[in-house]
N, C-alpha and C positions, 0 to 999 in steps of 0.2 A: 505492499499500499504506501501512497507517492505521500511525503510529510507535506501536508498544506501549507507549512511556514517555508517549507523549500520550492515550494513553485514559483515560474518566473512569469513576469510579462516583456509583454515586445510592444513596443512603439514602431511600427513599419511607414513607411514614408511620410516620418516627421522630421528627421533629420537628416545629414548627407548619408549617415549610414543607419540600417535597423539599430536601435538602442534595445538589448536584451538589462530587466533589472529583477536582481535575486537579492534576498534575504539568504546568504549563505556565510559571511564573515562572520568567521569564529572567534571569540574572545575579543569582540571589540565595543566600543563603548560611547557613546554619544554627550556623554558627562566628563570628558577627562579631568576635566577643570576642579572637579570635588576634592582630590586634593590636597588644594589649598586651604577649602575649609577645614579639613582636618588638624593643617598645622596652623591655622589661626586660632582655632579652637586649643589648641594645646597652650598658644602663648596665655593663656587666662591660670598665671598661677599654676595650680594642681591639675588645672583643664577644667572647661565651664562646663561639657556633658559630666565629666569624671566627678565633679565638684556634686552636679545635679542627681548624677546616678545615687548616690551616697545614700540620698532622702526618699528614694522612691520603695517602696514597702511591696516586697516579695514574699508572698506566703505559697509558691510553689515548691514542690519538693525537687531538692538540687539534686537529687539522680538522674531525674529525668527530664532537665533542663537543658535545652538545645539553645537558645536566646535569650541570654541575661538582659535582664533589662537596660544596662548601659547601650548594649547593641541596639535594643529597639528603638530606645530615646533619641540613640544618633541614626538610626535609618529616616527615622521619623523628620526630624529635624534638617540633616543635611538633604532628604528628600523635598521637603517643604521648598529648602532654598535653591534648588533645582529646578522647581515649578510643578513637582508631583503631592500636590496639595492633600489626595484625596485617598484613604488606606486601598481601595482599590486598584490604585497604582501599584502597589506592591507587586502583585501580579503580573505586572509588566517590566519591575525595574528590580525584581530582587536576587536575581541571577546578573545583574551588571556587573563588570568586576572591578571596575573602578568606584564604585559605590561600595561593592563587599570587600573592595581596599582599603578603604577608609575608615569603614567599620571592624577591622582587626580580621578579615576575612582570606582567605586563600582566594586570589580573582580567579583561577581556572577552573577550582575544584565544582564540578558542578552539583555534588552531594552537598556541599556546604553553603546553600543558599540562605538569603537573608531573610525572615520574617514572612509569613504571607499574611492575606487580609485577615481573616480570621486570629489570628495570633495578636494583630497589633491594635485590633477592635478591643480583644479580650484586656492586652494591655492599658490601651486608652481608658477603658471604665473599669480598674483592677485597685486603683488610687484613694487613699482615705483623704479627707478636711485636712488631717494635720499635713500627712504628706505633701497636700497639693502645697498648701500654707509654707510648708518648709522650702520647697523649687522655687516659691516665688524670692523668698527672701533672702536665698542662696544667689538667685536672678542682680537681687538690689545689691547684696553687698559682693559679688564678683565684678561688676560693673563699676562700684564706685570705687574697688579697690585699683582696677586696670587704670580707670583716670587718675587716680591719687599717685601711683607707681610715674605717670608721663607729667604730670604738671602739676606737683606737692606745694612747687610754690606758687601756684594760682592768686590770683588777688580777688575776682567774683566768680563762683558758681548762682547759678541763676538756676530754678526750680521751674519746671512748666509744666501744669497739670491741665489735660482737657480730655471729654470724653468724647466719644462716638457713637452713633447706631449701629445696631449688629442686626439687620433683620431677619426672623425666622421665616422657615416657609414648612414648618411641621410643628410636632406638640413635644418640642421641646421641653425639658422643665425649668420654671420660670420666664419664660418669654411672656408678656405685659404688651398688651395694647398700648402706646402711645399716641398720643392724640397731637403733638406737634409735630412729630415722624410719619403719622396717617398709618404706621402696619405695626404686626407682632414685630417685637424685637428685645434684643440684650441692649443694653447700654455699659459696654466695657469702659473702663477707665484708665488711661496710656499716662506715663509719665515720662519725662525726660529732661535731662540737665545738660547745659550750655558751661563751657568752661571760659571765661574773659570776652574775648571779641571772636571765636573759634565761630565759623558757621553750623559745624553738625551740632545735633542735639542730640542728645546719647540716650536712649532710649532703657529705662531701669525696672520701671512698672508697667506691668499689663494685668489688668483685673477686671474678671468678668464678672458683670452685674445685674441682677434682676430686671428685667424692661422697665418697673414702674419705679426704679430709684431716683431718689434725688439728686442731683447733679455733683453735691456735694462729697455724697454718700463715700465711707472710706478716705478721704483725702486728709481726715484730721489724726489718724491715727497715724497714718503713712508720713504728715510732715513731724509727728512728733518723733518717730522713729529714725528718720532718714537724716534733717537738721542734725541732731546730736553728732549722728555718724560719719556728717560731711565736715562740719568743725571738726572733729577730734581728726578725720583723713585731710583736711587742707586748715592747717591750724592760723593761716595767715591771710585766710578767704572771708568775703564778705559773702552773706548769703542772701539770695532774693530771689522774692516767692511771685509768680503772675500767674494769677487765673481770671477766667472770662465772666461773664455776670451773674451765670448761673450757680458760682460758686458762695456770693454774699450771703453773709450769714453771719448773725452776735456772735454765737459761737466761736465759730472760725477766725472772725476779726479777734476775738481776746486770746486765740491761741498763737497766732502770728504777733502779737504783741508779747507776750511770754515768752516766745521764742525768741527774742529782739533781732527779726529777720528783717530785711528790708519787705516791701511789699506792694503790688499792683493790682488793682482788684477790681475788676466791670461791676458797675451799678447800675440796675435796671430804675429806669427814670421814674417818676413820682411829681407829684403836685410842685412838693418841695423845692426838690432839683430843678424842675422845668422853670419854678420861679425864678432860682438863682441864675439861669441860663438864658431868662427872659430878656433882660438887655443887648446883649451879645446879639440875638439871635434876632432884634432889630436890626442891628446895624447890619448884622450877615443879609440880613431882607431887603436894604435898603441896598448895598453895596454890590449884591447880586442883579437887583434889578437896572441898577447903573451900568452895570459889566456884561450882564448878558452872562456871567460865567459863575460858576459854582464859588461861591466865597467864604473862609473858613475863618472865627476869630477861636483864641483859647484864653481861660483864665481859670482863675483856682476860688474857693472859697473852704468854708466851713459847715460840716454836716452832722447830723446829730439824728438815727432814728431814734424810735422810741424805746426800741428795746437794746438801744446800745449805752453802755455805761460813761463813754465818753464821745466830745467831739472828735471826726476827724478831717485830714483835708481831701478834698475834693477835687480832681481835675476837670475841667468843666471844655468839652469841643462843642461850641456853635457853628453848626453849618447850613447855609442853602446848598441843597446841590441842585444842578441845572442840566437838561437836556435837551435835543432838539427834538421839538413838539410833543414836550410833555408840561406840564404844570412845575415849578419849582417845588423842591420837595426841604421840610426840615426835617435835621438829620443831628439833633441833639447827644452826647455820649458822653457819658461819666465815668471816672476812673477813682477809686478810693483810694491812699497811699500815704506812707507817711516819709516818703520821699523831701527835699527842699529844692529841689532843681526847678529850672522854669517850666509851665504849662506845658509849653508847646513841645521841648524835649523829652519831659517828663510823659506825656501822650504818646510820643513815637519810641520811648522804651516800654510802653505797655504792647502797642501795635506789633511789635517785633514777637511778640509770641503765638502771633497768627502762621508762624513758619512752620508749628508743632503739627497742623495739621496738614503740610507736606509730609512729614513725616509719616503719620497718620497714612497717607494716599498710599506710602511708599510699603508700608505693613499690608496694605487691601493688596498690594500686587502680591504679598506672599502669600494671598487667603488667609488675614488673621482672622476672618468673619468666616468660616466655613465651620461652624458652628452648629454640626449636624445629627453631633451623639446626642443621643432622648436623654442623657443625664447632665446637670446640672457639671459636676468633676469632672466628669469629658471633655466636655466644651472647654472648662478652664486649662483644663491638661493642655487641648489642643492650641490655645491661643499663647501659651508659655513654651512650646515647641517652634511654635510660628515666630515667635519674640527671639529663642535661641538663636533662628536663622537670621534673622535681620540684626542683631548684635554682631557677629560674624561678619555679617557685609559691611557693617558700620567699621569693625576693625580694619575690614579690606581697604574702604577707603582710606583709612589713617595711616597704613602702610605706603600707600598710593598718593600720600597728601602732595608732594613732588613732582606730579605728573598730568596732566590733563582729564585725566579719569577722578580725580579728586573729589569731584562734584557728582561721578556720575551717577547714575539715579540703578535703585534696586535692579529694574528690570532691565537696564543698560548692562552692568556688570554681569547680570547672565548670560547674554550674549556676546558679550568681550571675552570672558575668562571661564564661563563653567563650562560651555555646550561649545566640547572640544571634540572631533572625531580620533579616535583614543585606540590602538591595539596595543592588548596588554599581553608581554611575555612573561611568562613566569619561569627561571632555573632554579639550579638547586643555590646558588649565592645569590640572586636577587633577582626583582622584577622591574623588567624596561617598559615605559608606557612609550609608545611610537605616536606622537602627535601627529596633524597633517600639515606638511609642510607649507601647505596654502592657507593655513588659519591665517586671517587677516589680523590679529593682535597677538601674535606670536611673541614681539618682544616688550610691551607691557606684560604680558603672564610671564616672562621671563624676570622682570623688575620686581613683580609682586613675590614669585618664589623666590629669590635672593633676599627679598626685605623681612620675608617670615622663617629664615635660618638655611634655603638651600645654597649646596655650595657647586660653586660652577666647576663647571669639568670639560 
């Protein structure tokens, strides 16, 4: 019987010669760049995935275990980084020689395949709340330690927290209808760290939350835990926190004051704040009418809500926005802060938090929102594995910081450095990866390999 996967197809009369295509090249991979991910993983002290695996609860009989949880975690994290975000993809890549090599398996032994889809699904649903929490804390610790090792003398660390919508299309646990997003969803919380004026915002927190969670849920214990750790790791740095208006809460403001951090928190408009903005809004309206352009004025003042213990400084942006063929639109914005800088520059500092949304978009390239497990904990583990994949790409950007790829998006890095046709040859003494000589980014790949510890030969 002919193996259907070995059958060929013929393209007659299309090119100058008949073209025959066959899937018969043994020991070849389309993802040769995955070995870079493994080396980037190992750069995190004890190893990022290895440190995480120490918190995984494995109740299986050790004598019957074929796939240790470390291997399964790596298989999923590396697979997500390569674009294989679903457990069903395991059927396609479990025998990929380069992925097996990255997971410490023999690349050419057909009997030493990686985990199957059922094995991975059982793994995803095997963890306890305590182990999931421990993994989340381990990711926080590893990212902060890695940043401190590089920039211990940093002058300012900025924490950006931002929620995101994760639409649900099934009966996943704790998904609820959200009126603002008009869908059943989760509302995960993501946290990022920025160092001084570096453009990168480093992911350190990814927490899945029910669809009915308030915006600030989970942010207070996170800040109470992370701020002291940052002060310990960065003794000379000031800590700054930026949050959007969904986080505005009297308890949160009191916590920020007690932590003695700089903060900029958006504030929804109300009658009192709109009254403070009224004089400048009138000026903006008159100026816009005269210039037929958008006009913006910045000011500040003191504001105290009924539930607050004290007055705080509020930055007021009074703006009238004009568009062709549209009526002018008033656009008043408010930011509560303890900074003493000029209103315009303070508001500009607050607006920089919007770049965190671009990092979340990159996370969605890695399908961080593929939360299709029926269990809540299984979906949280999926988010953490996608987060590990993203952290490895951020580490890759760091090692390429002096190249044109320093600000490349995740999708671009996958194309340039991961998706490489590779023939794998294993002998008694070594494994040789034969990359395509026509790969267009081979010089960049070599730079990345040397940066993570490879030796020129």
